[in-house]
N, C-alpha and C positions, 0 to 999 in steps of 0.2 A: 482624361477628359470626361466630364460627367455626362451621363446619358440624359436625353430630353425626357421631360415628364409627359406622361400620357394625359390627354384631356379627360376629365372626369365626366361621366355620363349620368343622367338621372335614372334612378331605378323606377321601373313601372310597377305600381301597386295594382295587382290583380284583385278584383273583388272576390270574396270567398264564395265558393260554390253553394247554392242553396241546398238546405237539407231536404232529402226526399220525404214525402209524406209517410205517416205511419200506416201500417196495415190496419184496416178497420176490424178485422176478425180477431186478431191477437193483441191489439193495442201496441204494436211495435215490439213485442217481446219475442216473437218467433215461435212460440209454442202455446198450445192450448191445454186445457184440462179435460180429460175424458173420464167418464164414470166407469168403474170396474163392474162388470157383470159376471155372475157366477151361475153355473148350471148349463147343461147342454140344451135342454128343451125350453125351460121357462125363462132363463136368462135373468135371474133375480138381480136387482140393483143393490149394491152395497154402499156403505158410506165412504168407501175408499175412492181415491182418484189417482190417475197417473198422467204424466206429461206426455203430450203427443205433438209432433211437428205440425205447424200450421200449413195446411194444404194450399191456402191462398197465396202466401208469399214464400213458401218453401223454406221457412226458418230464417229469412233475412230480416224480417220486421218492417220491410219497406213495402209500400203499396205498389201494385202493378199498374201499368198504364192501360 
């Protein structure tokens, strides 16, 4: 004896979640560039840079509320 077919149900399409806004300080990258300073007293600025974690978004790249 064949089994009865189950009725088909419609799938609900959920709208995609909106993308969070980008962090204004790091432009959504999550890190900023810091200038390298050399010397104990004067702290001379060099042409070199290093990557630093964005303190506004803590490296996520998303704007905080």
